[in-house]
C-alpha positions in Angstrom: 0.0 0.0 0.0 1.1 3.6 -0.5 1.1 6.1 2.3 2.2 9.7 2.7 5.0 10.5 5.1 3.6 13.1 7.5 5.1 15.3 10.2 3.9 16.4 13.6 4.4 20.0 14.8 7.3 18.7 16.9 9.1 17.5 13.8 8.6 13.8 14.4 7.6 11.9 11.2 4.9 9.2 10.9 2.6 7.4 8.5 -1.2 7.4 9.3 -2.7 3.9 9.3 -6.4 3.9 8.3 -8.8 2.5 11.0 -10.1 0.0 8.4 -6.6 -1.5 7.9 -6.1 -1.7 11.7 -9.4 -3.5 12.2 -9.3 -5.8 9.2 -5.6 -6.6 8.8 -3.7 -5.9 12.0 -6.4 -6.4 14.7 -4.4 -6.2 18.0 -3.1 -2.6 18.4 -0.6 -3.8 21.0 1.0 -6.2 18.5 4.5 -5.5 17.4 4.7 -5.0 13.7 7.3 -5.7 11.0 7.3 -2.7 8.6 8.9 -2.6 5.2 9.2 0.7 3.5 9.8 1.1 -0.3 11.0 -2.6 -0.4 14.3 -1.5 1.3 14.1 -0.7 5.0 12.7 -3.2 7.5 12.1 -2.3 11.1 10.0 -3.2 14.1 7.3 -0.8 15.4 4.1 -0.6 17.2 0.9 1.3 16.4 0.3 4.5 18.3 -3.2 5.8 18.8 -4.1 9.3 17.6 -7.4 11.2 17.8 -8.3 10.4 14.2 -6.7 6.9 13.9 -3.4 5.1 14.4 0.1 5.9 13.2 3.6 4.4 13.0 6.5 6.6 13.9 9.2 6.8 11.2 12.6 7.7 12.6 14.6 10.5 11.0 17.4 8.0 10.1 14.9 5.8 8.2 13.5 8.7 6.2 17.0 10.0 5.5 18.1 6.5 4.3 15.1 6.5 1.9 15.7 10.1 0.9 12.1 10.9 1.6 10.6 14.0 3.0 7.2 14.8 4.6 4.5 15.0 2.0 6.0 12.4 -0.2 4.6 8.9 -0.8 6.2 5.6 0.1 5.1 2.0 -0.3 4.5 0.3 3.1 4.1 -3.4 3.9 3.0 -4.3 7.4 3.0 -7.7 9.0 2.7 -9.0 12.5 5.9 -9.8 14.2 5.4 -13.4 15.1 8.2 -14.0 17.6 7.0 -13.5 21.2 9.9 -11.2 22.1 11.4 -10.4 18.7 14.2 -12.8 19.5 14.8 -16.1 21.3 14.7 -16.4 25.1 18.3 -17.0 26.2 18.8 -20.5 27.5 20.7 -19.3 30.5 17.8 -17.1 31.6 15.2 -19.8 30.9 17.2 -22.2 33.2 17.3 -19.6 36.0 13.6 -18.9 35.7 12.9 -22.7 35.6 14.9 -23.2 38.7 13.2 -20.2 40.5 9.5 -20.4 39.9 8.7 -17.3 42.1 11.1 -15.3 39.9 9.6 -16.8 36.8 6.2 -15.6 37.8 7.5 -12.1 38.4 9.2 -12.2 34.9 6.0 -13.3 33.2 4.1 -10.4 34.7 6.6 -7.8 33.4 5.7 -5.6 30.4 6.9 -7.0 27.0 9.3 -4.2 26.7 11.0 -4.9 30.0 11.2 -8.6 29.2 12.9 -7.7 25.8 15.3 -5.4 27.7 16.4 -8.1 30.0 16.8 -10.7 27.2 18.7 -8.2 25.1 21.2 -7.6 28.0 22.0 -11.3 27.9 22.1 -11.5 24.1 24.7 -8.7 24.1 27.3 -10.9 25.7 29.5 -13.4 23.8 30.5 -15.9 26.5 28.3 -18.5 28.2 29.7 -17.6 31.6 28.8 -13.9 31.1 25.3 -14.9 30.0 24.9 -17.0 33.2 26.2 -14.1 35.3 23.7 -11.6 33.7 20.8 -14.1 34.1 21.6 -14.3 37.9 21.8 -10.6 38.2 18.4 -10.2 36.5 16.9 -12.8 38.9 18.3 -10.7 41.8 16.8 -7.5 40.4 13.5 -9.2 39.9 13.5 -10.5 43.5 14.3 -7.0 44.9 11.7 -5.5 42.6 14.2 -3.1 40.9 14.9 -2.4 37.3 18.3 -1.0 36.6 19.9 -2.4 33.4 23.1 -0.4 34.0 23.8 -2.5 37.1 23.7 -5.6 34.9 26.0 -4.3 32.2 
């Protein structure tokens, strides 16, 4: 489909998604979406509600890479992101959560964004020992009901 790149008063750019498309094709407005622009740029996003519908933010770097400015048209393909967290649950964290059911329950009740943050902190490391260490630190933070990714890094 073709959409027009628009711009808010604050300079942020977006594409408006018609309500019919949201209702008929996307459904769940909380669902993470895989967006493909002009058959070149692929990124993950989420619908944001606006008074007159929904929109997807288009970052400045994305519009610059496509050399497109507000008011110009671009082709957009949107599909649901099917992975639960956008990447695999690290085995090391899964083992810690399996061993500590009370911590697993806390983890399951976190927002999807916070779960992804914790998993990303583990995926950022290269060694298994570092992945295990970070998984333990995450479990400690969950037990103390704190969220400070900088303490884990």
